[in-house]
C-alpha positions as semicolon CSV with decimal commas, in nm:
position;residue;x (nm);y (nm);z (nm)
1;L;-0,216;0,498;-1,239
2;F;-0,168;0,114;-1,256
3;S;-0,358;0,095;-0,917
4;L;-0,673;0,274;-1,152
5;V;-0,616;0,088;-1,425
6;V;-0,649;-0,236;-1,251
7;F;-0,939;-0,080;-0,996
8;C;-1,142;-0,028;-1,319
9;C;-1,086;-0,316;-1,531
10;L;-1,230;-0,562;-1,219
11;V;-1,513;-0,280;-1,178
12;G;-1,623;-0,254;-1,550
13;E;-1,549;-0,558;-1,693
14;G;-1,470;-0,790;-1,425
15;Y;-1,799;-0,923;-1,318
16;T;-2,004;-1,095;-1,570
17;N;-2,298;-1,306;-1,651
18;V;-2,405;-1,586;-1,864
19;P;-2,683;-1,482;-2,142
20;S;-2,929;-1,706;-1,991
21;S;-2,910;-1,549;-1,622
22;S;-2,858;-1,219;-1,461
23;Q;-2,655;-1,303;-1,157
24;L;-2,302;-1,176;-1,180
25;F;-2,002;-1,355;-1,107
26;C;-1,624;-1,263;-1,117
27;V;-1,460;-1,384;-1,468
28;F;-1,147;-1,508;-1,216
29;N;-1,273;-1,888;-1,209
30;H;-1,603;-1,744;-1,051
31;N;-1,402;-1,632;-0,728
32;E;-1,538;-1,366;-0,605
33;D;-1,225;-1,306;-0,371
34;A;-1,043;-1,245;-0,661
35;C;-1,191;-0,947;-0,746
36;R;-1,234;-0,810;-0,477
37;Y;-0,869;-0,792;-0,350
38;G;-0,787;-0,674;-0,661
39;I;-1,035;-0,377;-0,641
40;A;-0,955;-0,324;-0,281
41;V;-0,611;-0,346;-0,333
42;G;-0,602;-0,102;-0,620
43;V;-0,877;0,119;-0,414
44;L;-0,606;0,197;-0,117
45;A;-0,310;0,192;-0,326
46;F;-0,462;0,496;-0,535
47;L;-0,587;0,665;-0,180
48;A;-0,228;0,622;0,000
49;C;-0,049;0,737;-0,319
50;L;-0,281;1,074;-0,264
51;F;-0,167;1,042;0,079
52;F;0,177;1,079;0,039
53;F;0,149;1,316;-0,251
54;M;0,036;1,572;-0,034
55;V;0,267;1,464;0,295
56;D;0,522;1,553;-0,015
57;L;0,377;1,875;-0,115
58;Y;0,366;1,987;0,276
59;F;0,730;1,839;0,379
60;P;0,906;2,137;0,379
61;Q;0,694;2,307;0,575
62;I;0,741;2,033;0,839
63;S;1,026;2,137;1,072
64;S;1,033;1,860;1,310
65;A;1,357;1,621;1,233
66;N;1,160;1,358;1,404
67;D;0,769;1,407;1,234
68;R;1,022;1,412;0,901
69;K;1,194;1,090;1,004
70;Y;0,839;0,899;1,093
71;L;0,661;1,023;0,764
72;V;0,972;0,867;0,567
73;L;0,957;0,593;0,729
74;A;0,599;0,540;0,708
75;D;0,633;0,575;0,368
76;L;0,912;0,351;0,309
77;G;0,737;0,096;0,503
78;F;0,423;0,113;0,360
79;S;0,540;0,101;0,018
80;G;0,697;-0,214;0,096
81;L;0,392;-0,388;0,219
82;W;0,200;-0,262;-0,067
83;T;0,459;-0,429;-0,310
84;F;0,432;-0,768;-0,118
85;L;0,026;-0,685;-0,146
86;W;0,092;-0,636;-0,580
87;F;0,288;-0,947;-0,594
88;V;0,032;-1,180;-0,371
89;G;-0,243;-1,019;-0,605
90;F;-0,066;-1,079;-0,913
91;C;-0,011;-1,487;-0,796
92;F;-0,438;-1,501;-0,691
93;L;-0,524;-1,318;-1,017
94;T;-0,313;-1,541;-1,248
95;N;-0,358;-1,842;-1,042
96;Q;-0,745;-1,764;-1,058
97;W;-0,744;-1,671;-1,434
98;A;-0,506;-1,975;-1,526
99;W;-0,786;-2,249;-1,346
100;T;-1,095;-2,007;-1,527
101;P;-1,270;-2,191;-1,783
102;A;-1,242;-2,066;-2,157
103;S;-1,649;-2,147;-2,180
104;D;-1,741;-1,897;-1,874
105;V;-1,550;-1,573;-2,023
106;H;-1,810;-1,418;-2,281
107;V;-1,671;-1,053;-2,198
108;G;-1,394;-0,929;-2,019
109;A;-1,073;-1,164;-2,093
110;D;-0,893;-0,850;-2,206
111;S;-0,965;-0,655;-1,908
112;A;-0,906;-0,985;-1,679
113;R;-0,545;-0,987;-1,847
114;A;-0,480;-0,573;-1,771
115;A;-0,581;-0,621;-1,419
116;I;-0,329;-0,906;-1,387
117;A;-0,037;-0,697;-1,633
118;F;-0,052;-0,390;-1,412
119;S;-0,057;-0,585;-1,136
120;F;0,271;-0,700;-1,224
121;F;0,376;-0,366;-1,335
122;S;0,282;-0,234;-0,968
123;I;0,474;-0,439;-0,791
124;F;0,789;-0,260;-0,933
125;S;0,650;0,042;-0,955
126;W;0,586;0,028;-0,556
């Protein structure tokens, strides 16, 4: 759920423009990589959650102990990796937001703060 919030905040209001131009830029200090990173981590986390949810549903039907062991280890390893990626994303988005001039943010400040907050919450949920 947190990954969807981060993704939706960045896609919905993460890109904005100045009134005199139609050129879109990322609200995080005009750094396109910040928005792309948050979107990518959010989408991949959501898809991974769906995958591991399906694995959990079919887990009782898996008869091989080796297959079960590898699936549990894959889930554990992925969770550890994604915890680290959310931490990096939180630090990256927070740093870019701190360097963003207030005059550059016309719309999307609340969405940017929500993306930062939910990337922080995702560290603990993963």
